[in-house]
SEZA-530049 format. One line per 2 residues: number of its first residue (from 1); their letters; for each residue x, y, z of N, C-alpha, C. Coordinates in nm, 2 decimals. Layout:
<lodos>
NUM) A) X Y Z X Y Z X Y Z ~ ...
</lodos>
This chain:
<lodos>
1) XX) -0.50 -0.59 1.67 -0.43 -0.52 1.56 -0.30 -0.46 1.60 ~ -0.20 -0.48 1.52 -0.06 -0.43 1.54 -0.03 -0.33 1.43
3) XX) 0.02 -0.21 1.47 0.06 -0.11 1.37 0.21 -0.11 1.36 ~ 0.26 -0.11 1.24 0.40 -0.10 1.21 0.43 0.01 1.12
5) XX) 0.53 0.09 1.15 0.57 0.20 1.06 0.72 0.23 1.09 ~ 0.78 0.31 1.00 0.92 0.34 1.01 0.95 0.43 1.14
7) XX) 0.86 0.52 1.17 0.88 0.61 1.28 0.78 0.60 1.39 ~ 0.82 0.63 1.51 0.72 0.64 1.62 0.62 0.75 1.60
9) XX) 0.66 0.86 1.53 0.57 0.97 1.51 0.46 0.93 1.42 ~ 0.49 0.85 1.32 0.38 0.80 1.23 0.28 0.71 1.31
11) XX) 0.33 0.63 1.40 0.25 0.54 1.48 0.17 0.62 1.58 ~ 0.22 0.73 1.64 0.15 0.81 1.73 0.03 0.88 1.66
13) XX) 0.06 0.92 1.53 -0.05 0.99 1.46 -0.16 0.89 1.42 ~ -0.12 0.76 1.38 -0.22 0.66 1.35 -0.30 0.62 1.48
15) XX) -0.23 0.61 1.59 -0.30 0.58 1.72 -0.40 0.69 1.75 ~ -0.36 0.82 1.73 -0.45 0.93 1.76 -0.58 0.92 1.67
17) XX) -0.56 0.90 1.54 -0.67 0.89 1.45 -0.76 0.78 1.48 ~ -0.70 0.66 1.51 -0.79 0.54 1.55 -0.86 0.56 1.68
19) XX) -0.79 0.62 1.77 -0.85 0.65 1.90 -0.98 0.74 1.89 ~ -0.97 0.83 1.80 -1.09 0.92 1.77 -1.21 0.84 1.72
21) XX) -1.18 0.72 1.66 -1.29 0.64 1.61 -1.32 0.52 1.71 ~ -1.26 0.53 1.83 -1.28 0.43 1.93 -1.21 0.30 1.91
23) XX) -1.10 0.30 1.83 -1.02 0.18 1.80 -0.88 0.20 1.86 ~ -0.83 0.09 1.91 -0.70 0.09 1.97 -0.62 -0.03 1.91
25) XX) -0.49 -0.01 1.91 -0.40 -0.12 1.86 -0.34 -0.19 1.98 ~ -0.32 -0.32 1.96 -0.26 -0.41 2.07 -0.12 -0.37 2.09
27) XX) -0.05 -0.33 1.98 0.09 -0.29 1.99 0.13 -0.21 1.87 ~ 0.23 -0.13 1.89 0.29 -0.05 1.78 0.44 -0.07 1.77
29) XX) 0.49 -0.09 1.66 0.64 -0.12 1.64 0.70 -0.03 1.54 ~ 0.80 0.05 1.57 0.87 0.13 1.48 0.98 0.05 1.41
31) XX) 0.97 0.01 1.29 1.06 -0.08 1.22 1.08 -0.02 1.08 ~ 1.21 -0.03 1.03 1.24 0.00 0.89 1.22 -0.12 0.81
33) XX) 1.11 -0.13 0.74 1.07 -0.25 0.67 1.15 -0.27 0.54 ~ 1.23 -0.17 0.50 1.32 -0.19 0.39 1.44 -0.28 0.43
35) XX) 1.46 -0.31 0.56 1.56 -0.40 0.61 1.50 -0.53 0.63 ~ 1.53 -0.63 0.55 1.47 -0.76 0.55 1.49 -0.83 0.69
37) XX) 1.60 -0.82 0.75 1.63 -0.88 0.88 1.54 -0.82 0.99 ~ 1.52 -0.69 0.98 1.44 -0.62 1.08 1.29 -0.66 1.06
39) XX) 1.25 -0.67 0.93 1.11 -0.71 0.91 1.09 -0.85 0.96 ~ 1.18 -0.94 0.93 1.17 -1.08 0.98 1.16 -1.08 1.13
41) XX) 1.24 -1.01 1.20 1.24 -1.00 1.35 1.11 -0.95 1.40 ~ 1.05 -0.85 1.33 0.92 -0.79 1.37 0.81 -0.90 1.36
43) XX) 0.81 -0.97 1.25 0.71 -1.07 1.23 0.72 -1.18 1.34 ~ 0.84 -1.22 1.37 0.86 -1.32 1.48 0.82 -1.26 1.61
45) XX) 0.84 -1.13 1.64 0.80 -1.07 1.77 0.65 -1.07 1.78 ~ 0.58 -1.03 1.67 0.44 -1.02 1.67 0.38 -1.16 1.70
47) XX) 0.43 -1.26 1.62 0.38 -1.40 1.64 0.40 -1.45 1.78 ~ 0.51 -1.41 1.84 0.55 -1.46 1.97 0.47 -1.38 2.08
49) XX) 0.46 -1.25 2.07 0.41 -1.17 2.18 0.26 -1.13 2.17 ~ 0.21 -1.13 2.05 0.07 -1.09 2.03 -0.01 -1.21 1.99
51) XX) 0.04 -1.29 1.89 -0.04 -1.41 1.85 -0.02 -1.43 1.70 ~ -0.08 -1.54 1.65 -0.07 -1.57 1.51 -0.13 -1.46 1.42
53) XX) -0.06 -1.42 1.32 -0.11 -1.32 1.23 -0.21 -1.38 1.13 ~ -0.33 -1.33 1.14 -0.44 -1.39 1.06 -0.46 -1.30 0.93
55) XX) -0.43 -1.17 0.94 -0.45 -1.08 0.83 -0.33 -0.98 0.83 ~ -0.28 -0.96 0.71 -0.18 -0.86 0.69 -0.23 -0.76 0.58
57) XX) -0.22 -0.63 0.62 -0.25 -0.53 0.53 -0.13 -0.44 0.51 ~ -0.08 -0.43 0.39 0.04 -0.35 0.36 0.00 -0.22 0.30
59) XX) 0.05 -0.11 0.35 0.02 0.02 0.30 0.13 0.12 0.32 ~ 0.23 0.11 0.24 0.35 0.20 0.25 0.35 0.30 0.14
61) XX) 0.39 0.42 0.16 0.40 0.52 0.06 0.53 0.59 0.06 ~ 0.64 0.52 0.06 0.77 0.58 0.07 0.84 0.60 -0.06
63) XX) 0.78 0.57 -0.17 0.84 0.59 -0.30 0.82 0.74 -0.34 ~ 0.93 0.81 -0.36 0.92 0.95 -0.39 0.89 0.98 -0.53
65) XX) 0.84 1.10 -0.56 0.82 1.14 -0.70 0.94 1.21 -0.76 ~ 0.97 1.17 -0.88 1.08 1.23 -0.96 1.03 1.28 -1.09
67) XX) 1.07 1.40 -1.13 1.04 1.45 -1.27 1.12 1.37 -1.37 ~ 1.08 1.37 -1.50 1.14 1.29 -1.60 1.29 1.31 -1.61
69) XX) 1.33 1.44 -1.59 1.48 1.47 -1.60 1.55 1.43 -1.48 ~ 1.48 1.40 -1.37 1.55 1.36 -1.25 1.57 1.21 -1.24
71) XX) 1.51 1.13 -1.33 1.52 0.99 -1.32 1.66 0.93 -1.35 ~ 1.70 0.85 -1.26 1.83 0.78 -1.28 1.82 0.65 -1.20
73) XX) 1.93 0.57 -1.20 1.92 0.44 -1.13 1.89 0.46 -0.98 ~ 1.94 0.57 -0.92 1.91 0.59 -0.78 1.76 0.61 -0.75
75) XX) 1.69 0.68 -0.85 1.55 0.70 -0.83 1.47 0.57 -0.84 ~ 1.52 0.48 -0.93 1.45 0.35 -0.93 1.48 0.26 -0.81
77) XX) 1.60 0.27 -0.76 1.64 0.20 -0.64 1.55 0.25 -0.53 ~ 1.53 0.38 -0.52 1.45 0.44 -0.41 1.31 0.39 -0.42
79) XX) 1.25 0.39 -0.54 1.12 0.34 -0.56 1.10 0.20 -0.52 ~ 1.19 0.11 -0.56 1.18 -0.03 -0.52 1.20 -0.05 -0.37
81) XX) 1.30 0.02 -0.32 1.32 0.00 -0.17 1.21 0.06 -0.09 ~ 1.16 0.17 -0.13 1.06 0.24 -0.05 0.92 0.17 -0.06
83) XX) 0.89 0.11 -0.18 0.76 0.06 -0.19 0.76 -0.10 -0.21 ~ 0.84 -0.15 -0.30 0.83 -0.29 -0.33 0.89 -0.37 -0.22
85) XX) 1.02 -0.35 -0.18 1.08 -0.43 -0.08 1.03 -0.41 0.06 ~ 0.97 -0.29 0.09 0.91 -0.28 0.22 0.79 -0.36 0.24
87) XX) 0.72 -0.40 0.12 0.61 -0.49 0.12 0.66 -0.64 0.13 ~ 0.75 -0.67 0.03 0.79 -0.81 0.02 0.86 -0.86 0.14
89) XX) 0.94 -0.77 0.21 1.01 -0.81 0.33 0.92 -0.86 0.44 ~ 0.79 -0.81 0.44 0.69 -0.85 0.54 0.61 -0.96 0.48
91) XX) 0.57 -0.95 0.36 0.48 -1.05 0.30 0.54 -1.19 0.31 ~ 0.67 -1.20 0.27 0.73 -1.34 0.26 0.73 -1.41 0.40
93) XX) 0.78 -1.35 0.51 0.77 -1.43 0.63 0.63 -1.45 0.69 ~ 0.54 -1.35 0.66 0.40 -1.36 0.71 0.33 -1.48 0.64
95) XX) 0.35 -1.48 0.51 0.28 -1.59 0.43 0.33 -1.72 0.47 ~ 0.46 -1.74 0.50 0.51 -1.87 0.55 0.44 -1.91 0.68
97) XX) 0.43 -1.81 0.77 0.36 -1.84 0.90 0.21 -1.88 0.87 ~ 0.15 -1.81 0.78 0.01 -1.84 0.75 -0.01 -1.98 0.69
99) XX) 0.09 -2.01 0.60 0.08 -2.14 0.53 0.10 -2.25 0.62 ~ 0.17 -2.23 0.73 0.19 -2.34 0.83 0.06 -2.37 0.90
101) XX) -0.03 -2.27 0.90 -0.16 -2.29 0.97 -0.27 -2.31 0.87 ~ -0.24 -2.31 0.74 -0.34 -2.32 0.63 -0.45 -2.22 0.64
103) XX) -0.42 -2.10 0.67 -0.52 -1.99 0.68 -0.45 -1.86 0.68 ~ -0.51 -1.76 0.62 -0.46 -1.62 0.63 -0.51 -1.54 0.51
105) XX) -0.51 -1.41 0.53 -0.54 -1.32 0.42 -0.45 -1.20 0.42 ~ -0.40 -1.17 0.30 -0.32 -1.05 0.27 -0.39 -0.95 0.18
107) XX) -0.38 -0.83 0.22 -0.44 -0.72 0.13 -0.33 -0.62 0.11 ~ -0.29 -0.60 -0.01 -0.18 -0.51 -0.05 -0.24 -0.38 -0.10
109) XX) -0.22 -0.27 -0.04 -0.27 -0.14 -0.09 -0.15 -0.09 -0.18 ~ -0.18 -0.09 -0.31 -0.07 -0.07 -0.41 -0.08 0.07 -0.47
111) XX) -0.15 0.09 -0.57 -0.16 0.22 -0.64 -0.18 0.21 -0.79 ~ -0.27 0.29 -0.84 -0.31 0.28 -0.98 -0.19 0.33 -1.07
113) XX) -0.09 0.39 -1.00 0.03 0.43 -1.08 0.11 0.32 -1.14 ~ 0.08 0.19 -1.09 0.15 0.08 -1.15 0.07 0.02 -1.27
115) XX) -0.05 0.08 -1.29 -0.13 0.03 -1.40 -0.13 0.14 -1.51 ~ -0.14 0.26 -1.47 -0.14 0.38 -1.56 -0.03 0.47 -1.54
117) XX) 0.07 0.47 -1.63 0.19 0.55 -1.61 0.17 0.70 -1.59 ~ 0.23 0.76 -1.49 0.23 0.90 -1.47 0.37 0.95 -1.48
119) XX) 0.39 1.06 -1.54 0.53 1.11 -1.57 0.61 1.15 -1.44 ~ 0.53 1.18 -1.33 0.60 1.21 -1.21 0.61 1.09 -1.12
121) XX) 0.57 0.97 -1.16 0.57 0.86 -1.07 0.62 0.73 -1.15 ~ 0.72 0.75 -1.23 0.76 0.63 -1.31 0.84 0.53 -1.22
123) XX) 0.93 0.58 -1.14 1.00 0.48 -1.06 0.91 0.42 -0.95 ~ 0.83 0.50 -0.89 0.73 0.44 -0.79 0.63 0.35 -0.86
125) XX) 0.58 0.39 -0.98 0.49 0.32 -1.05 0.54 0.18 -1.09 ~ 0.67 0.18 -1.12 0.74 0.05 -1.16 0.73 -0.05 -1.04
127) XX) 0.75 0.01 -0.92 0.74 -0.07 -0.80 0.60 -0.12 -0.78 ~ 0.50 -0.04 -0.81 0.36 -0.08 -0.80 0.33 -0.19 -0.89
129) XX) 0.38 -0.18 -1.02 0.35 -0.28 -1.12 0.41 -0.42 -1.07 ~ 0.53 -0.41 -1.01 0.59 -0.53 -0.96 0.51 -0.59 -0.84
131) XX) 0.45 -0.50 -0.76 0.37 -0.55 -0.65 0.24 -0.62 -0.70 ~ 0.18 -0.57 -0.81 0.06 -0.63 -0.86 0.10 -0.78 -0.90
133) XX) 0.21 -0.79 -0.97 0.25 -0.93 -1.01 0.28 -1.01 -0.89 ~ 0.34 -0.96 -0.79 0.37 -1.03 -0.66 0.24 -1.07 -0.60
135) XX) 0.14 -0.98 -0.59 0.01 -1.01 -0.53 -0.05 -1.13 -0.60 ~ -0.07 -1.13 -0.73 -0.13 -1.24 -0.80 -0.05 -1.36 -0.79
137) XX) 0.08 -1.35 -0.80 0.17 -1.47 -0.79 0.16 -1.54 -0.66 ~ 0.17 -1.46 -0.55 0.15 -1.52 -0.42 0.02 -1.59 -0.40
139) XX) -0.09 -1.53 -0.45 -0.22 -1.59 -0.44 -0.23 -1.72 -0.51 ~ -0.17 -1.73 -0.63 -0.17 -1.86 -0.70 -0.08 -1.96 -0.64
141) XX) 0.03 -1.92 -0.58 0.13 -2.01 -0.52 0.08 -2.07 -0.39 ~ 0.00 -1.99 -0.32 -0.04 -2.04 -0.18 -0.19 -2.06 -0.17
143) XX) -0.27 -2.06 -0.28 -0.41 -2.08 -0.27 -0.45 -2.21 -0.22 ~ -0.37 -2.32 -0.25 -0.41 -2.45 -0.20 -0.37 -2.47 -0.06
145) XX) -0.31 -2.37 0.01 -0.28 -2.38 0.15 -0.36 -2.28 0.23 ~ -0.47 -2.24 0.17 -0.57 -2.16 0.25 -0.54 -2.01 0.26
147) XX) -0.44 -1.96 0.17 -0.40 -1.82 0.18 -0.47 -1.75 0.07 ~ -0.53 -1.63 0.10 -0.58 -1.54 0.00 -0.49 -1.41 0.00
149) XX) -0.46 -1.37 -0.12 -0.38 -1.25 -0.14 -0.44 -1.16 -0.25 ~ -0.48 -1.04 -0.21 -0.55 -0.95 -0.30 -0.49 -0.81 -0.29
151) XX) -0.52 -0.73 -0.38 -0.47 -0.59 -0.38 -0.57 -0.49 -0.41 ~ -0.54 -0.37 -0.38 -0.62 -0.25 -0.41 -0.53 -0.15 -0.48
153) XX) -0.58 -0.09 -0.59 -0.51 0.01 -0.66 -0.58 0.15 -0.64 ~ -0.56 0.22 -0.53 -0.62 0.35 -0.52 -0.57 0.45 -0.62
155) XX) -0.66 0.54 -0.67 -0.62 0.65 -0.74 -0.59 0.77 -0.65 ~ -0.63 0.89 -0.69 -0.61 1.01 -0.61 -0.69 0.99 -0.48
157) XX) -0.62 1.00 -0.37 -0.69 0.98 -0.24 -0.64 1.09 -0.14 ~ -0.74 1.13 -0.06 -0.71 1.25 0.03 -0.62 1.21 0.14
159) XX) -0.49 1.20 0.11 -0.39 1.17 0.21 -0.27 1.27 0.19 ~ -0.17 1.26 0.28 -0.05 1.34 0.27 0.03 1.30 0.14
161) XX) 0.01 1.18 0.09 0.08 1.14 -0.03 0.04 1.23 -0.15 ~ -0.09 1.27 -0.15 -0.13 1.36 -0.26 -0.06 1.49 -0.25
163) XX) -0.05 1.54 -0.13 0.02 1.67 -0.11 0.17 1.66 -0.15 ~ 0.23 1.55 -0.12 0.37 1.53 -0.16 0.38 1.53 -0.31
165) XX) 0.29 1.45 -0.38 0.30 1.44 -0.52 0.27 1.58 -0.59 ~ 0.18 1.65 -0.53 0.15 1.79 -0.59 0.27 1.88 -0.58
167) XX) 0.33 1.87 -0.46 0.45 1.96 -0.44 0.56 1.92 -0.54 ~ 0.58 1.79 -0.57 0.68 1.75 -0.66 0.64 1.80 -0.80
169) XX) 0.52 1.79 -0.84 0.47 1.83 -0.97 0.48 1.98 -0.99 ~ 0.45 2.05 -0.88 0.47 2.20 -0.88 0.61 2.24 -0.89
171) XX) 0.70 2.17 -0.83 0.85 2.20 -0.84 0.89 2.19 -0.98 ~ 0.85 2.08 -1.05 0.89 2.06 -1.19 0.83 2.15 -1.29
173) XX) 0.70 2.17 -1.27 0.62 2.25 -1.37 0.62 2.40 -1.34 ~ 0.64 2.44 -1.22 0.64 2.58 -1.18 0.50 2.63 -1.16
175) XX) 0.40 2.54 -1.16 0.26 2.58 -1.15 0.21 2.57 -1.00 ~ 0.11 2.65 -0.96 0.07 2.64 -0.82 0.00 2.51 -0.79
177) XX) 0.02 2.46 -0.66 -0.04 2.34 -0.62 -0.19 2.33 -0.63 ~ -0.26 2.44 -0.60 -0.40 2.44 -0.60 -0.45 2.42 -0.75
179) XX) -0.38 2.48 -0.84 -0.42 2.47 -0.98 -0.40 2.32 -1.03 ~ -0.29 2.26 -0.99 -0.26 2.12 -1.03 -0.37 2.03 -0.97
181) XX) -0.40 2.05 -0.84 -0.50 1.97 -0.77 -0.64 1.98 -0.84 ~ -0.68 2.10 -0.88 -0.81 2.12 -0.95 -0.81 2.05 -1.08
183) XX) -0.69 2.05 -1.15 -0.68 1.99 -1.28 -0.69 1.84 -1.27 ~ -0.62 1.78 -1.17 -0.62 1.64 -1.14 -0.76 1.59 -1.11
185) XX) -0.83 1.66 -1.02 -0.96 1.63 -0.98 -1.06 1.63 -1.09 ~ -1.05 1.73 -1.18 -1.14 1.74 -1.29 -1.13 1.63 -1.39
187) XX) -1.01 1.56 -1.39 -0.99 1.45 -1.48 -1.07 1.32 -1.43 ~ -1.10 1.32 -1.30 -1.17 1.20 -1.25 -1.31 1.20 -1.28
189) XX) -1.37 1.10 -1.35 -1.51 1.10 -1.38 -1.60 1.13 -1.27 ~ -1.57 1.09 -1.15 -1.65 1.12 -1.03 -1.63 1.26 -0.97
191) XX) -1.53 1.33 -1.03 -1.50 1.47 -0.99 -1.47 1.49 -0.84 ~ -1.41 1.39 -0.79 -1.36 1.40 -0.65 -1.25 1.30 -0.62
193) XX) -1.17 1.32 -0.52 -1.08 1.22 -0.47 -1.15 1.12 -0.39 ~ -1.08 1.00 -0.37 -1.13 0.90 -0.28 -1.10 0.95 -0.13
195) XX) -1.18 0.91 -0.04 -1.15 0.93 0.10 -1.08 0.80 0.16 ~ -0.99 0.81 0.25 -0.92 0.70 0.30 -1.02 0.59 0.35
197) XX) -1.13 0.63 0.41 -1.22 0.54 0.47 -1.28 0.45 0.36 ~ -1.29 0.50 0.24 -1.35 0.42 0.13 -1.25 0.31 0.09
199) XX) -1.12 0.34 0.09 -1.02 0.24 0.06 -1.02 0.13 0.17 ~ -1.03 0.18 0.30 -1.03 0.09 0.41 -1.15 -0.01 0.41
201) XX) -1.27 0.04 0.37 -1.38 -0.05 0.37 -1.36 -0.16 0.27 ~ -1.30 -0.14 0.16 -1.28 -0.25 0.06 -1.17 -0.34 0.11
203) XX) -1.07 -0.28 0.18 -0.96 -0.37 0.24 -1.02 -0.46 0.35 ~ -1.11 -0.40 0.43 -1.18 -0.48 0.53 -1.26 -0.60 0.47
205) XX) -1.33 -0.57 0.36 -1.40 -0.67 0.29 -1.31 -0.78 0.24 ~ -1.20 -0.74 0.18 -1.11 -0.84 0.12 -1.05 -0.93 0.23
207) XX) -1.03 -0.87 0.34 -0.96 -0.95 0.45 -1.06 -1.04 0.53 ~ -1.19 -1.02 0.50 -1.29 -1.09 0.58 -1.34 -1.21 0.51
209) XX) -1.42 -1.29 0.59 -1.47 -1.42 0.54 -1.58 -1.39 0.43 ~ -1.63 -1.27 0.42 -1.72 -1.24 0.32 -1.66 -1.24 0.18
211) XX) -1.53 -1.24 0.18 -1.45 -1.25 0.05 -1.38 -1.38 0.04 ~ -1.43 -1.48 0.10 -1.36 -1.61 0.12 -1.33 -1.68 -0.02
213) XX) -1.39 -1.64 -0.13 -1.36 -1.70 -0.26 -1.30 -1.59 -0.35 ~ -1.26 -1.48 -0.30 -1.19 -1.38 -0.37 -1.04 -1.39 -0.35
215) XX) -0.97 -1.42 -0.46 -0.83 -1.45 -0.44 -0.75 -1.41 -0.57 ~ -0.64 -1.34 -0.55 -0.56 -1.31 -0.67 -0.61 -1.20 -0.76
217) XX) -0.69 -1.10 -0.70 -0.74 -0.99 -0.77 -0.68 -0.86 -0.73 ~ -0.67 -0.76 -0.82 -0.63 -0.63 -0.78 -0.74 -0.53 -0.82
219) XX) -0.80 -0.47 -0.73 -0.92 -0.39 -0.75 -0.88 -0.25 -0.77 ~ -0.92 -0.19 -0.89 -0.89 -0.04 -0.91 -0.99 0.04 -0.83
221) XX) -0.95 0.14 -0.76 -1.04 0.24 -0.69 -0.99 0.38 -0.73 ~ -1.03 0.42 -0.85 -0.98 0.55 -0.90 -1.10 0.63 -0.95
223) XX) -1.22 0.61 -0.90 -1.33 0.69 -0.95 -1.36 0.68 -1.09 ~ -1.34 0.56 -1.15 -1.36 0.53 -1.29 -1.27 0.60 -1.39
225) XX) -1.15 0.64 -1.34 -1.05 0.70 -1.42 -0.99 0.61 -1.53 ~ -0.98 0.48 -1.49 -0.94 0.38 -1.59 -1.06 0.28 -1.61
227) XX) -1.15 0.32 -1.70 -1.27 0.24 -1.72 -1.24 0.14 -1.83 ~ -1.18 0.03 -1.79 -1.14 -0.08 -1.89 -1.21 -0.21 -1.84
229) X) -1.22 -0.30 -1.93 -1.28 -0.43 -1.90 -1.17 -0.52 -1.85
</lodos>
């Protein structure tokens, strides 16, 4: 397993958390994945120094929250660069490598904000919606070359991203963070947030041979908040 993030600090924290569970990474690389050339170079380095990439899991959360009155073209550019292009810049070269071997699995951790609009996450949600199309499109385009591409749309999940979103909502509304969190949690039919491990378990399944005939799907994981057929 190779970990890639924008900063060494992020990678150190990920290594610490994994080490506590008895898991280690073969390598860690600090790379700005919004830079297409840097992402391409990273993929080439991993393939050369570590080995063929069999599974790619994308999970970036760099799209910032903006209130409705803060939205402008810069906000949408930030959302697309932070979320959409940081994924696409890696997916494109990795899928080409996988296709040359007629095997590979991609799991994109996207976000239910691309399916259900939230007023504090319009620009980031637009990037998520684009990623859902990208996920299904890549799956269809490369299915006959042994590539599976699936996605997960987490809802409210106990990570630092929730804290960031709550702070942004508090800034705009003037309401306390604790009050906003209680309100958001109460809206979830299961009355709790997801735990990161729960998202990871589904990602592991989608990447594995147990899901060998699952391709081109985006699974909602929001505690039944969007109960649609």
